[in-house]
N, C-alpha and C positions, 0 to 999 in steps of 0.2 A: 504139338511141338515138331511134328514131322516136317511141315512146310518150312518152318524156320530153320530146321537142321539142313534141309536140302538147299535153301537159299544161301545160308551161311557157307555151306560147302562149295557152292558155285562161286561165291565172292572170294573165298580164300583161294580156290583153284585159279581164278583169274589173276589175283594178285601174285600168285606164284608162277604165273606164266602158262597156265593150263589152257586148254581149248574146250569150249562147251560141246563142240561137235563130237568129241571123244566119248561123251556120255552115251552115245549110240553104240559104242563098242564094248558092251558089258560082257564080262567073262563069268558072270554068275551062272551056276548050273541050276536048271529047273526054275527060272524066274517066275514062270506062270503060277507055280505053287505058292510063291510069296504073295502074288496078287490075289489068288484064291483065298489064302489065309486071312488077309486083311479084309476082303469082301465079306467073309463069313463073320468076322468080328464086328465090322461096321453094320452089316445087316441085322445081326443079333441085337446089338445095342439099340439100333433105331426101332426095331420091332418091339423090343421090351419097353422102350419109352412110350410107345403107342399102345401098350397094354395088351399085346397079342399073347394069348394064353399059351399057345404051343411053344413059342420061343421062350416064354418065362419058365415053362415046365422043363424044357430041355436045354436051358442056357448052359448048364454045367457041361453037358455032352458036346454042345456046339463049340464052346470055348476050348475044350480039350482037343477036339478035332482041328480047330484053327491053329492052336499052338503046336500041335504035333506036326502039322504040315510045315510050319515055320521052322521048327527045330530040325526037321529032316533036311531042309535046304541049307540051313546054317551049318550043320555038321558036315555036309558035303563040300562046303566052301570055306572051311576054317584055315585054309592055306592063306587066305586074305586076312591079315591081322586085325583090320578094322572091324570085321564081323564078330570078333570075340566080344567086343563091347556090346553089340546088338544082342548076341546070345546071352550074355550075363543079364542085360536089362530084361530080356524076354523071360528068362528063368525067374527073375525076381517078381515080375508082374504075375507070371503064371502061378507061382507059389502063393502069392497073396490072394489070388482069386480062388484057387482050388481049396486052400485051407479054410476058406470062408464060404464053401458050397456055392461057388460061382458068383461071388460078390466081391467087388473091390472096396477095401476100407477107404473111407474118406473123412477128412477132418471137417466137421460141421461148423465149428467156430471159425475156421479159416474161410469156409464158404461164405459165411455171413460177413466177415471183415472185408472180403474181396468183392462183395456185392452180388454174389450169385444167389439172390434171394429166391428166384423161381425154382432153381435146382434144389435149394435147401428145403423149400416147402414140399417139393415132389418127393424127396427122400423121406421126410418126416411122415408123410401120409402113405408111404409105401408105393408110390407111383413109379419109382425107379428101383425095382428089386435087384438090379445088377450092382447096386452100391449098398454098403453097410456102414453105419456110423462107426467111427474109430473106437468109441467106447464099448461097442458090442463085438468088435472083431477079436479074433484069436490073438493072444498077447504078442507073439513074435511078429505077426503081420502088421502091427501098428507102425512098425518101422519101414514097412514095404508099401504101405498105402499112399494115397494122394494126400500129402502133408506139406507140400511146397506150393508157393504161388509166385507168379511173375512180379517183378518190382512195379510199384505204382506208376512209374514214369513210362512203363511199357504200354503201348496202345492196345494190345490184345491181351486181355486178362486170361490167364490159364492157371489151373491147379493141376499139379503133376506129382508123380512118384519118383523115387530114386531109380526105379527101373526105366522110367521114361527118360531120365537124364542120360543113362548109359546108352539107350537106343538112339537118342538124338546125337550124342557124341560120336557113336559109331557111324551113323549116316553121314555126318559132316566130314569125318575123316575119309570115308569110303568115296564120297562124291568128289572131293578135291583130289584124291589119289587117282581116280579114273581120268580126270581132266588132264593130269600130268603123265598118264601112263605112257610107257615107252613101247608097249606091245604093238600099238598101231604103227609107230615109226619103224619097228623091227620088221613088221609084216610087209611094209611098203618097200623097205630097203633090202630085203633079203635077196641074195644071189643064188640062182639055181643053174644046174648044168643039165642040158637035155641029152638025149641018147647019142647025139652026134658030137658031144663034147663042147658045144657052143654055150657061151654064157648068156643066161636070160635073167631079167629082173621081174 
């Protein structure tokens, strides 16, 4: 859903008169840590799906490290209101994973109905240990797991959690806000005085 959130943010930003070039003027502190966090999550998920024993054994630790990096950056940037949505979504996903020993609860019936048969089979035979069937998950985490699916008319089928929804919403708001940001205009139009008392722009 991240790609869709970014695209939707750009579309809304353009409709509201924003400029794509302003996406280059990010005010986020320590953005490289966000990239590192997502790289750890992505690499861990891929290696687990490939059956790499080391990643399977340490998946809990790797997910905790990744989320801690993400939380650190989000906490330092909470002056940006849109990031509150991302923080809430990340906390919900983190809780679902940690309370199930490094596994995200997922609705197997929904997987079958949506046509994710290969993924369903992999989970059933234990080939995807980073997921746990909803019926086996901790009670409270069944509400936090992947239990929603995109509408049938949507070309890219996806199954997602309530945390994913918050993250996507936050990204959309953040992107369109940056495109309309007045920070760049202020920086360009600021008037300074040099030591001779002359006006400079």
